C-alpha positions as CSV (number, residue, x, y, z in Angstrom):
1,M,2.5,14.2,7.7
2,E,1.2,16.0,11.2
3,L,3.4,14.4,13.7
4,S,6.2,16.3,11.3
5,K,5.6,19.1,12.6
6,H,6.3,18.3,16.1
7,E,9.0,16.0,16.4
8,P,12.4,16.5,14.1
9,R,13.0,12.5,14.0
10,W,9.6,11.8,11.4
11,Y,10.2,13.3,8.4
12,Q,6.9,13.0,5.8
13,P,6.9,16.5,3.9
14,Y,4.0,14.7,1.3
15,L,2.4,12.4,0.6
16,W,5.2,11.2,-1.9
17,Y,8.9,12.5,-1.5
18,D,12.1,11.7,-2.0
19,Y,16.3,13.0,-1.3
20,I,19.7,11.8,-1.7
21,E,22.0,11.4,0.5
22,K,25.9,10.6,0.3
23,V,27.5,7.8,1.4
24,G,31.1,7.9,1.0
25,D,31.9,8.3,-2.0
26,H,28.1,7.9,-3.8
27,S,24.8,8.8,-3.8
28,V,21.5,6.6,-2.7
29,H,18.6,8.9,-3.8
30,F,15.8,7.4,-1.7
31,V,12.6,7.7,-3.2
32,V,9.2,7.8,-1.1
33,I,5.8,6.8,-2.4
34,D,2.5,6.0,-0.6
35,T,1.9,2.8,-1.8
36,E,-2.3,2.3,0.1
37,A,-3.1,5.0,-2.6
38,Y,-2.0,2.0,-5.0
39,Q,-3.3,-0.3,-3.1
40,Q,-6.3,1.9,-2.6
41,H,-6.4,4.5,-5.6
42,I,-6.3,7.0,-3.5
43,N,-4.4,9.6,-3.0
44,N,-3.7,11.3,-6.8
45,Y,-2.1,7.9,-7.1
46,T,-2.0,8.3,-10.6
47,L,0.1,11.8,-10.6
48,M,2.7,9.8,-8.4
49,E,2.8,6.9,-10.9
50,T,3.8,9.7,-13.3
51,W,6.2,11.8,-10.5
52,L,7.9,8.3,-9.5
53,D,8.9,7.5,-12.8
54,D,10.0,10.8,-14.2
55,T,12.0,11.1,-10.8
56,L,13.5,7.9,-10.9
57,R,14.8,8.9,-14.8
58,A,15.8,11.5,-13.8
59,S,17.8,10.8,-10.8
60,T,22.0,10.8,-11.4
61,A,22.5,8.7,-7.7
62,D,24.2,5.3,-7.4
63,W,21.9,4.0,-6.5
64,K,18.4,4.8,-5.9
65,I,15.7,3.2,-3.9
66,V,12.1,3.3,-3.7
67,V,10.5,2.8,-0.4
68,G,6.9,2.1,1.1
69,H,4.7,0.7,3.4
70,R,3.5,-2.3,2.0
71,N,5.2,-5.2,-0.1
72,I,4.6,-6.3,-3.9
73,Y,5.0,-9.8,-2.5
74,S,5.4,-11.3,0.5
75,A,4.7,-14.9,2.4
76,G,4.8,-13.2,5.5
77,L,1.7,-12.2,7.9
78,H,0.3,-10.0,5.2
79,G,0.8,-12.3,2.5
80,P,0.8,-14.1,0.5
81,V,0.8,-11.0,-2.1
82,T,1.2,-11.7,-5.8
83,D,-1.7,-10.1,-7.8
84,S,-1.8,-6.7,-6.7
85,T,-1.7,-3.0,-7.9
86,L,2.0,-3.4,-7.3
87,V,2.9,-6.2,-9.0
88,H,1.2,-4.8,-11.9
89,T,2.3,-1.6,-11.5
90,L,5.5,-1.1,-9.4
91,L,7.2,-3.8,-10.4
92,H,6.8,-3.3,-13.8
93,L,8.5,0.5,-13.6
94,L,11.5,-0.7,-10.4
95,I,12.7,-3.8,-12.8
96,S,12.7,-1.7,-16.1
97,L,14.9,0.5,-14.6
98,D,16.8,-1.4,-12.0
99,V,15.8,0.3,-8.8
100,F,15.5,-1.2,-5.2
101,Y,12.8,-2.0,-2.9
102,T,12.5,-1.7,0.3
103,F,8.7,-1.8,2.5
104,S,8.2,-2.2,6.1
105,Q,4.9,-3.9,6.4
106,D,5.3,-7.3,6.9
107,S,7.8,-8.8,9.5
108,G,9.1,-11.5,7.6
109,F,12.1,-12.2,5.7
110,D,10.4,-11.9,2.1
């Protein structure tokens, strides 16, 4: 977050945040979360869970995309991940609200 004060290309106002972009006639709601908080139970992760649920349910965007660092499932370098907090909590929410999830940890085709 400190880098965002000095580098305009780096935007991270908080450990979790959201923004909406217009793409043609459609809207895309990006919701950025702290997946380390989920994995390690730190940084007020229960507050983030509530915020995430409320934010996604209230969104009227055409597309909803949750962005995190950690993968939910993986067969890549940092996997296989099959039994994690992300599987047991985040995945259920994403499926129930029909939300797309993308991540950056493994640089493969997970």
